SEGUSE-50082 format. One record per residue: y, x, z of N, C-alpha, C in turn. Coordinates in steps of 0.1 Angstrom, whole numbers, plus 5000, padded with zeros to 4 digits. Atoms other than C-alpha are relative to their C-alpha. Last residue first. Example, Ala and Ser with C-alpha at 12.3 -4.5 7.8 and 13.67 -1.06 7.14 Angstrom:
2
498949915000498951375071501149925008/498850095000495551235078501250095000/
***
This chain:
549
498750034991774412405427501449964987/500050125006771312495400501149915011/499549985019772212855401499949794999/498549985004772312815439500549994988/499250124996769412635444501150064997/499950075012767512905421500249885004/499249995014768913175440499849894992/498450024998768213015476500850044983/499550095001764613005465501349964998/500350065011764013335454500449844999/501650054996765213525483500249914987/499950144994767613765470498949954998/501450104997767514155468500449875007/499750144994770614335453498349905000/500250135005769314675449500149905006/499550015014770615025454500149884995/498650034994770014985495500649994985/499350015015766414975483501249965002/500550155003764414935519501549984986/499050034991765615305533500449864991/500049984989762115415521501449925010/500750115000762515275485499950025017/499650175004765515435480499249935003/499350064990764315755497500849874997/500950044986761115795478501449955009/500650145006763415755439499349985017/499450104999765516025455499549884993/499749994984762716275462501049864996/500750134992761516145427500350035016/500050175004764616265412499049925007/498550044994764816615429500049854996/500250014984760916685421501449915005/500750084997762116585381499449995015/501549944994764716785376499149875006/499949934987768716705378498450045002/499849885001769016655339499550075013/499749954986768216275338499750165001/501749984990767516155301500850045011/500850114997770815945282498850075008/501249904997773716185277499149925006/500149994988776015945260498550085006/500449894992777315925227500050045016/499349914989777515605216499650125008/500550034985775115495185501350065011/499350074994777415465152499549975018/498850035003775015675133500749895008/500450175007771615725149501650005000/500850005016770816125153499949854994/499249955011773616195178499549964988/499750125014772215945204500650074987/498750074998773016235232499749874991/500050034983769316315241501549955001/500650174997769016275201500150005013/501250034995771016625197499649855001/500650115007773516665174498849995004/499650095003776116835197499549894990/500550025011773917035215500649894992/499549925012776317125241499550024985/499650075010775216865259500750094990/500450145005772517025278500849944986/499749985012774117385288499549864988/501049925009773517255322500650034988/500449895000775817115346499150134996/499049905004777416865325499550155009/499749935012774016705324500950145000/500949945000773616655362500050084987/499749894991777216525366498750084998/499349925005776316285338500850135004/500649965009773416155354501150114993/500849914995775116125389499350094989/499249854997778215945372499050105003/499049935013775715725356500750115003/501149915008773715705390500450014989/500049854990777115575410499250094993/498849925007777915335380500050135008/499949935019774415195383500950065001/501049904998774715155427499850054982/499749904995778014965421498950135001/499549965009776414715399500950125004/498150054999774214655421500750044991/499149974993770414645408501749985000/499749935014768014425402501050055004/499249874997765714255428500550024985/499849945014764013905432500750095003/498549965000762913815468499650074983/499150105006759613635480501550044993/498750084994759313825508500449924990/500550044985755513975504501249915003/501350225002756013895464499750025014/499450145005759114145464499149895001/499350034989757514435487500349874996/500550084989754514415466500950005007/501050134999756514445436499149965009/498850095003758614755447499449835001/499550014985755514965456501249875002/500950074991754314875421500349965016/499750125006757914995404498649915006/498750044995757615325426500149824993/500450034989753815375412501149955005/500750134998754715295376500049975016/498950155001757715535377498749875001/499250034991755715815393500849864996/500650044984752815785369501249975012/500750125003755115785340499349935009/499050095002757016095350499649845000/499449994988754016285350500849885003/501550084989752316155320500950005014/499850155002755716225299498949935012/501250075005756016585310499749885004/500950024991759716605316498549994989/499349884993763116645299498750035005/500249885011761716335277500450155005/500650065016761516095308499950174992/500449835009763916275332499149954990/500949934993765315915342499550124991/499849934985768615785333499150055009/498649945000767615575302500250055013/499250045010764015435308501350105000/499449935009761115585319500849964990/500949885000759215295330500650064987/500349925010761614985328499650155001/500049934998761814685352499650134988/500649935013763014355346500350185004/501549984998763114125380499850094987/500649994989766914085378498349984993/500850005007769014205346498649965009/499850165011772414175354499049964994/499050104996772514555362499949874995/499450045005769314735347501149875008/499750125002766014875362502050034993/500950085002764315185362500449874999/500649985015766415505348498949865002/501249894999767415555384499549974986/499849984989770015235381498550104999/501450074993770615205344500150045014/499949984989773315235318499149905008/501150074986772915285283500550025012/501249894998776015365263499449935011/498849874998779715195257498750074999/499149945018777914865237500650135003/500349885005774914845264501050074992/499749884985775714575284500450114997/498550034998776214395247500250115013/498949935007773214535236501050015003/499949854998771414405265500650084996/501049905005772314065258500050155003/499449885007774213865280499050094996/500550015015772513505285500950144999/499150085009774213435319500050004982/499550094996771913665335501449954992/500550024986769613875311500949875007/498750054998769113865274499849985015/499750044986766714115259501349965003/499150084999766314175224500249915011/500550134992763314365224500749894999/500850065008764514655201499549855002/498750075006767514715227498949934987/499550124991764514845247500849944989/500950085002763115095219500049855011/500450065013766415215210498649895005/499450135000767715315244499249914990/499850034986765515605251500549875001/501149924990765215775214500649895013/499050064994766515605181499949995014/500250164998763715775163501349985009/500150024988762916105146500349855002/498550034996764416175112499849985013/500849954992760816325097501350015010/498949954990761616155068499450055014/500450014988758816225040501049985008/498850014987759216155007499650005013/500050074985756816174980501050045007/500750095005757016234941499949905013/500850014991760016444941499149854998/500950105004762516554919498850035007/501049964997765616734935498649924997/501150084999768616714922498750075001/501649915001771816924923498949885003/501250055012774716714920499250044995/499449905013776916904943499649944989/498550025005776616604968500450064989/499349934988772916624966501649974996/499349945008770316404945501650025012/498949964993766916344957501250074995/499949894987764016244941501249945006/500749905001763416034905499950115014/501550005002764115694914499450154998/499650075014767515804929498550015001/501549985007768015884966500149954989/500750145007771615944970498750064999/499850115007773816194982499749875001/501150065007772016445007501449874997/501050124995774416695019499349904990/500150095011775217035005499649855003/499349985014776117245030500549924990/498550044994774717055061501150104991/499250125004772016975036501249975009/499350054993770517305033501049884996/498850005009767717335007501050005020/499049994988764617545020501449954992/498549985002762017584993500549935009/499450064986757817594996501850024996/500350144998755517654970501049915009/499049995010756218064968500149854995/500750005014755118075004500949974990/500749895012756918275025499249934989/498849975014758917975041499750104990/500350095014755217865056501450054992/500749935010755918175079499549954988/498949915006758718015100499150074988/499050025011755817755106501550064993/499349955009753017895115501149954991/501549915009751517695141500650034985/500549995018754517555160498950034997/500949905005756417445192499250004990/501550055005759317245195499750145000/500749875006762317295219498549974993/501749984994764116975224499250094995/500350115006768017015220498150025004/499050114998769317205247500049884993/501050084990766217475247501049865004/501450004993768217765233499649845007/500549904994772017715226498849985003/500150074986773717515201498850115005/498850094995775317595166499749935013/498949984995773817905156501249915005/499050084995770017835147501350105009/499749954983768118065124501349925007/500850084986766517905098500450055014/499950135000769217975071499249935013/499250034993769118335083500549844998/500349964988765618345072501449975009/500950104994766218205041500150035016/499250164999768818425031499549915006/498949984994766918745041500849865002/498550005009763918645022501050015011/499949885007760318745043501450034992/499350065012760918535070500350094991/501250095009758618645099500549974989/501249954999760718935114499349964992/500149885009763818735107499350094996/500150065015762718475124500750064990/501550025003761418685155500449924987/500449845007765118825155498649954995/499349985012766718455160499150154993/500550095007764118385188500350034983/501649944997765218705209499649914988/499949885009768918625199498650034996/499850055010768218265217500150104984/501050065006766618425247500049944985/501249875001769318685251499049904995/499649925013771918395242499150105001/500550055009770518165273500250094986/501050014995771418435300499149934984/500649895004774418445286498850055001/499949985012775318115287499350104991/499449884996773918055325500250034981/498649994992772917715330500850114997/499750145002769517615306501550005008/499950005013768317975309500549904996/498950035006768818005344500250004985/499250144995765718195350501449994997/499149964989763318375330500949915006/500649884999760018295312501250105013/500149974985760117935320500450155006/498450034994761817865285499850025015/499349885004758318055270501549965006/500049884991756317825288501050094999/499050054994756817555263500350105015/500250134992754117725244501549965008/499750085006753618125234500349835007/500850084990751418345253500349874993/501749974999752618595227499249895005/500150015012756318515230498449984997/500050105002756018535265499849924988/501050064997755118865263499849854999/500849985012757418955236498949935008/499750135010760318795259498750004989/499950094992759619035289499649894989/501550014995759019315266499749885004/500650005015762719295248498449965003/500450165007763719255283499449964989/500850054989762219585295500149854996/501849995006763519765263499449915012/500750035010767119635271498549984998/499649915012767219735305499549924988/501049915003767319435330500250084987/500449844990769619305351499150064993/499149885002770519035324500150145010/500449925015766818915325501350074999/498750015001767518795365499750124988/499649915008763618705368501650004998/498949954996763218425391500550144994/500049864997760318275366501650045010/499049955009760317875362500250165010/498850004994757217745378500950104992/499449864997754317625362501749985007/500349924991752417315364500250154998/501149905002754517095342499850095012/501050065000756716815355498550044996/500450075015759916935343498649935006/499050105008761517055374499849934988/499249935011758517105396501349934993/498949944994757416985429500650074988/498750104995755316715415500950075004/499650145011753416915386501349965006/498849925006752917225415500749914986/499350024988750916935437501150134993/499850114999748816865403501650045013/499550025013747717215394500949845003/498549914999747117275433500749974985/499050014987744816975434501150095000/499250135001743216985398501149995013/498649954996742017375403500849884997/500149934988738117295397501549995009/500650094988738817075368499950055015/499450124997740817345354499849915010/498949924990738817625358500749875001/500850044988735617375342501450105011/500250185001738017345307499550005018/499250025001738517755308500549845007/499749924988734817815310501649975004/500550084985734217545286500550085013/501549994995736617675263499349995011/500049994987739517515250498550065002/501350054990739617595216500350045011/501349975001743417765202499049885006/500650104997746917645198498750114996/500949934996749317985200498749884999/500650074989752217735204498750045000/501250005004754817955186498649925012/501449864991757917915200498649974996/501050005002761017735176499050085007/500749894997764517745176498749934999/500550004985766017495151498950125005/501049884995768117495122499749995016/499549914987770217175119498550084999/498450014998770616975084500150085010/499749964985767517075068501550005002/498450015000766016965034500349995015/499750074986762517095032501849984997/498249994998761217084995500349975014/498950104992757617104990501250065005/498849944993755717194959500649905010/499849925012752217124946501250095003/499150025007751417014984499750084985/500650095004748317075003500849974987/501249955004749317395022499249904993/499849915010752717275022498750084998/499450075013752316965040499750094989/501350035005750217125068500249984990/501149905004753217395074498349934995/499649955010755917085072498950104998/500750075012753816855097500450124988/501250024997754617015132499749994985/500749895003758017165120498549975003/500249955011758916815110499450144999/500850035008757916645139499950094987/501449975000759616875162499149954992/500150024985763016865144498450005000/500749924992763316985111499949995013/499949984987764516675090499250125004/498350024993764216525055499650015017/499650054989761116625037501350035009/498949984994760116645000500249975014/500050084985756716644985501750065005/498749934994756116744949500649925010/498650095002752516654942500950105007/499249995012749516904942501149934993/500349895006747716754968500549994987/498749945010750116494986499150144994/500449915006747316214995501050094991/499449975009748816045026499550104990/499449875008746715895050500850004990/501249915013744415605057500650124994/501249954996746415525088498950034991/501450125005749515485071498950085004/500849975012752615715089499049914999/501050115007754915495106499250074989/500650094988756415765131499149884997/500949954990756516025104499449905011/499349954980758615775086498750035001/500650024988757215745048500750065010/499349924992758315745009499249925015/500550094987756315694978500850065013/501349934992757415764943499549915016/501250035008759715554920498950055007/500749875001762815584945498849934996/500250025014765015254941499450144995/500950165003765115104978499650054981/501449994996766415464988498749894993/501249995008769415424969498650045006/499750115012772115494992498750044992/499549915010770815675023500149914989/499650075009770415495057500750074986/498649985003768515715077500249914989/499950025013765015555090501550034997/498549975009765115635125499950024991/499949915012761515515142501349984992/499550115005761815295174500650124991/500450115006759115445195500549934989/499949945016760315775209499349894993/498549934999761115685249500250014982/500449865007757815445253502050054999/500049995016757915055251499750174995/500849925000756215025287500150064986/499949945015758814765297499050115002/499649885003758114535327499950094988/500649955014758814195332500150165002/499649895002758414025364499650074987/498749994990758213625370500850174999/500549914986756513555340501350055009/498949964986756813355311499550045009/500849984990755113345274501350005014/498749974988756113215242499250035011/499550094991753513235210501050045012/501350085000751913445186500349945013/500650065011755113625171498849955000/500649905008756713665206499249954988/500450065013759013495225499650114996/500249875007759113625264499649934988/500450065011760813375289500050094990/499849925011761313565323499449934986/500849945007761613385355500450064988/500249874993763713295386499050054993/501249954997763412915374499550125003/500550134995766912825372498550025010/499850014985767913135361499649935007/500250154994765313155331500650025014/499750054985766313515320500149854999/498450074993765913575283499450005012/500550004990763013795260501549935010/498750004992763013845224499249975014/498750065009761013895191501449975012/499150104994757714065210501549994994/498649945000755214155186500849945008/498850104990751514065197501450085000/499350065014749014265174500849875007/499349915008747414315209500449934985/500250045014746914105234500950084990/498649955009746314305267499849924988/498750074996744414175299500950074989/499850154996740914225285501149945005/499950085008741414545273500349865002/498450095000742214685304500049924989/500050135004738414765315501349904998/499150094992739015055335500449864993/500649974987736415275314501049905012/501050034994737615115282499250055014/500150215002741315125281498549965006/499350054988740715505295500149855000/501249984991738315595266500549945013/501050094999740815455243499349995009/499550144995743515635259499249904996/500150024987741015955253500949895008/501650024994740515895220499849985013/500350155001744315855210498549965007/499150084992744816195227499949864996/500949954988741916355205500849935014/501450114999743416175172499050045016/499850145002747016295179498649935000/499250075013746316675185499749825000/501050145005745516805219500849954985/498950114997747417145230499049864988/499050014992744817365243501249934999/498849925004742117225224500950025008/500949895010738517065233501250114991/498949985011739516815263499450144991/500049845003736716735280500849994991/499449975011737016405302500050154995/501150065007734716335332500450024985/501249894999736116555360499749954985/499149895002740416405356498350074997/499749985015738416055349500650174997/501149985011736916095383500149994984/500449865000739916215402498750034989/501550015001741715925389499550115001/500650124988745415885393498750015004/500549964985746216215378499449925008/499850044988746616095339499550105014/500950104993746916325313500249965013/499650095005749016595295499149925000/499150074994748016855322500549884993/500650044989744616975308501349925011/501150064999745816935272499649955014/501349955001749017155273498849895002/500949984984752116985268498450044998/499549864999753717025228499750015018/499250024991751216735215500650145007/500749894990750116755181501049975012/499450054989751016575148498950025013/499549924987750016795124500349955011/500949855005749816565090500950095014/499149895008751816235106498850115000/501049995006749515975127500450124990/499949915005752315885150498950114995/499350055013751515495153500150144993/500450095014748815515174500650014991/501249965011749715815194499249904995/499449875014753215695204498650064993/498349964999751615395221500050074984/499649845001747915455223501549995001/499149894991746015145225500350114994/500749904993744914915195501150045007/501250054995746214645172499050095006/501349955007749514755177499049925002/499550065013752514475187498750094992/500249855009751214545223500049964986/499750075012751814255253500150124989/498749905015750314355281499949924989/500449965017749014125310501150074993/499249885007749114155352499549984983/500950025015747713915375501150044989/499450095004748814085408499349944982/500350135000746214185431500749924991/499250034990747114545437500149865001/500549984989744714685414500449945014/501250144999745714455385499350055014/499550134996749314655392498949895001/499450024987747814945390500449905007/501049994990745614915360500750045012/500950124998748314725340499050035012/499350094988751014995348498549885004/500049964987748515265334500749865009/501449994993748015115305499850015014/500950155000751215005297499150075005/499450104987752815365307499149865003/500349934987750415585288500149915010/500349854995750415365258499850035013/501449974993750014965260499250144995/500349875004753514815255498350035006/500149995013754914535272499950154998/499449885004753914485307500050034983/499750015009754314075319500450164994/499449865007753814065351499549974989/498849954989753013715376500950084992/500549894989751013605345501350025007/499349885002751113285322499950075014/499250064988747913095319501550135004/500650064989746513225284501249945011/500449864986748613295257499349895007/499550064989748013045223499950065012/499049994998747213285197500749935012/499150115014744113345203501550025001/499250114992742813675220500449904990/500250145008740513835197500449875006/500750114994741214185205500049884992/498750124999742214495186498749905007/498949934989740214845184500749875005/
***
């Protein structure tokens, strides 16, 4: 899967793209088609991004396969056949490998090349990018590092002393981990933990789940995708894509206009039952105002809690698994296969680490604050990621005047439209903080971002300009992002990674844009049509001479 490019980089390109997942692959393809000399840098030895690294048991997408894919090529839509309603990691990786081969993208990617730092050379008007295989320069730097690529391993005393083996789900060994008959502990019950726990429980001798925050989850109802279903989607792609573009979340379905509070109790229950049986993310679109009206949200929240009570045999365990500290869908809403039923197995135990926190990892396992010890052979951290800003900060970027991005974001990540940062000229961020990103179907947002950046680069190339957000535009956008979040219930989930709350010391700023994909796309289009008033556009020659004066 890797390539054989030498350690010495080829001729410096106009555009460097960091990352070769969904975003990086499309960016390379789109920019190359516009005549740019573009090259990709990828730390892994193959394409795939998120789907290269996340190979943990049960890894699966929570968007349905027919729309968790590119829309830029009608031929690609018609030739690829998905096999399941919700594609697993291996199938998504195979799809991205097919895309890389079909559009001959590998020849423009250096694999096994990790970025160590990037700094702005103001006199030359270029970026200097240091990697573990040499130094590159480029006129434009585009980050395609994903929102969930910087693994968050909790800093628990004694981890180095653990005599067993431990793994983070986002860095799962490619050869897999044999848990057959072994004592396994899982820390974390977010989307990843909810996927992995049933699969691990099926093989482990005993599985102990360490839960800090109980989570709402909807059954996925995953199933093979029939030939007739697949053909129907292919015939209907034009309409499917139109709905995605006009939607709040980039999914091809619309939110119901049903006022659930006006329904009699039996009709309300029947409506939620139908949505539950269908399963998947569409559950949250079954009624209107789920994320804006606390009373509406509570009807959905209590329905899910009632389903947990129906499913889990032990009443105390069911209550421990029932979320009561945040409204439904204010944290990323997982979908699952037999998650709650897993706790009926005799070899599965649930430990509430909010009531009795983890104090230390010992050579033999996990010790709680109460002194209780849980012996383990394998410890799995399903503790998520330093989301959205983390992958960018990890690149060691320094902009004008040598200012580090980490310092510019000391009070929280700030961008303009999630696409660029004031003080960092000619740096463009695909699905950066302040964009809809993780609140949407990611390929939809990725394609919109790449197309907008590509059009901007065409403009900059034609007029020999540099570009960066103005501080004023960035400040206005930050305020709008805050207002959009505050118009919803989303900030009420105090432990949400949307706020960075899963990473100790990280500033609490609501990171994604909650105003909706269609609204966001319209604002991006208006910015471009008006000639980019939110960007400082400067002639490169004047900028270079001014800096040298």
